[in-house]
VOMIVEX-831698 format. One line per 4 residues: their letters; for each residue x, y, z of C-alpha. Coordinates in Angstrom, 3 decimals. Layout:
% residues N
a	X,Y,Z | ...
***
This chain:
% residues 130
xxxx	20.244,-35.848,-4.891 | 21.862,-34.453,-8.027 | 20.879,-31.062,-9.433 | 19.618,-31.275,-12.993
xxxx	19.756,-28.196,-15.216 | 16.367,-27.495,-16.768 | 16.049,-25.082,-19.637 | 12.278,-25.123,-19.161
xxxx	12.407,-24.060,-15.489 | 10.958,-20.663,-16.425 | 7.851,-21.157,-18.571 | 7.825,-20.018,-22.196
xxxx	6.298,-16.605,-22.558 | 7.565,-15.438,-19.163 | 7.201,-11.655,-19.322 | 7.907,-9.981,-15.984
xxxx	6.922,-6.568,-17.383 | 3.325,-7.727,-17.636 | 3.237,-9.387,-14.194 | 2.801,-8.283,-10.606
xxxx	5.702,-8.597,-8.189 | 3.996,-11.558,-6.485 | 3.496,-13.312,-9.823 | 7.153,-12.815,-10.741
xxxx	8.257,-14.091,-7.338 | 5.982,-17.129,-7.616 | 7.173,-18.088,-11.120 | 10.821,-17.601,-10.163
xxxx	10.552,-19.586,-6.935 | 8.915,-22.458,-8.845 | 11.699,-22.256,-11.419 | 14.345,-22.455,-8.699
xxxx	12.666,-25.556,-7.269 | 13.141,-27.181,-10.681 | 16.608,-25.718,-11.327 | 18.380,-23.923,-8.488
xxxx	20.863,-22.571,-11.038 | 18.317,-20.792,-13.254 | 19.924,-17.390,-13.899 | 16.722,-15.846,-15.275
xxxx	14.885,-16.645,-12.049 | 17.689,-15.219,-9.897 | 17.903,-12.073,-12.032 | 14.179,-11.425,-11.787
xxxx	14.123,-12.081,-8.047 | 16.891,-9.478,-7.814 | 14.671,-7.001,-9.624 | 11.720,-7.736,-7.328
xxxx	13.906,-7.273,-4.246 | 15.454,-4.077,-5.581 | 12.074,-2.540,-6.379 | 10.943,-3.475,-2.853
xxxx	13.968,-1.649,-1.433 | 15.749,-4.767,-0.189 | 19.222,-4.041,-1.534 | 20.908,-6.917,0.310
xxxx	18.624,-9.575,-1.171 | 18.800,-7.903,-4.599 | 22.600,-7.854,-4.475 | 22.740,-11.544,-3.594
xxxx	20.281,-12.498,-6.340 | 22.091,-10.483,-9.023 | 25.451,-11.934,-7.986 | 24.097,-15.473,-8.114
xxxx	22.676,-14.821,-11.600 | 25.999,-13.327,-12.720 | 28.059,-16.194,-11.329 | 25.839,-18.776,-13.013
xxxx	25.895,-16.958,-16.346 | 29.184,-15.047,-16.414 | 28.376,-13.240,-19.654 | 25.260,-11.604,-18.185
xxxx	26.534,-8.038,-18.073 | 23.262,-6.706,-16.637 | 23.495,-8.922,-13.560 | 27.093,-7.841,-12.921
xxxx	26.251,-4.181,-13.470 | 23.211,-4.301,-11.196 | 25.188,-5.983,-8.409 | 27.928,-3.380,-8.702
xxxx	25.454,-0.482,-8.777 | 23.643,-1.721,-5.665 | 26.879,-2.128,-3.718 | 28.146,1.262,-4.862
xxxx	24.846,3.013,-4.105 | 24.842,1.466,-0.628 | 28.245,3.054,0.056 | 27.015,6.349,-1.354
xxxx	23.857,6.254,0.807 | 25.992,5.633,3.876 | 28.163,8.629,2.906 | 31.231,6.415,2.746
xxxx	34.140,6.848,0.349 | 34.336,4.153,-2.292 | 37.342,2.543,-0.614 | 35.056,1.787,2.355
xxxx	32.389,0.246,0.132 | 31.212,-3.283,0.653 | 33.933,-5.615,-0.655 | 31.220,-7.142,-2.809
xxxx	31.358,-4.027,-4.984 | 35.051,-4.549,-5.593 | 34.524,-8.232,-6.378 | 31.681,-7.358,-8.757
xxxx	33.925,-4.873,-10.554 | 36.776,-7.326,-10.998 | 34.677,-10.347,-11.943 | 32.225,-8.370,-14.074
xxxx	35.008,-6.695,-16.017 | 36.949,-9.918,-16.514 | 33.842,-11.639,-17.841 | 32.492,-8.785,-19.973
xxxx	35.165,-6.118,-20.543 | 33.977,-2.754,-21.817 | 30.360,-3.923,-21.943 | 30.449,-4.203,-18.152
xxxx	31.770,-0.655,-17.782 | 29.104,0.750,-20.085 | 26.284,-1.122,-18.361 | 27.614,-0.272,-14.895
xxxx	27.705,3.424,-15.648 | 24.107,3.305,-16.808 | 22.901,1.219,-13.862 | 24.761,3.267,-11.250
xxxx	23.869,6.695,-12.658 | 20.210,5.737,-12.946 | 20.163,4.048,-9.532 | 18.076,1.246,-10.959
xx	18.564,-2.183,-12.553 | 20.233,-2.175,-15.969
***
């Protein structure tokens, strides 16, 4: 079966700020059934996971969103911030951080340049999604 990209996978008027976490999750999971490469769905699932304290799932979701839509600086920055904060929480020096953090830095910077650095600083310093 061939994957078909669907621009309408996420319904018009989707506003996660006015929805519960379960509503966001439900809309995004339906969107991914229609289009497994829907970056908006992956990004919002990352936010739901991060707010629930599941950094590993959030990191994966943000990275998937970033890889699908390389110019999405917020997804790159959020993935980097989560990986970096995980190293910080484990009291590890940055060189012992999850290799995902290093990959997010390299790929995020290559795709977005200075915008990535600015967004990453904001996301990391705030300890929350960009």
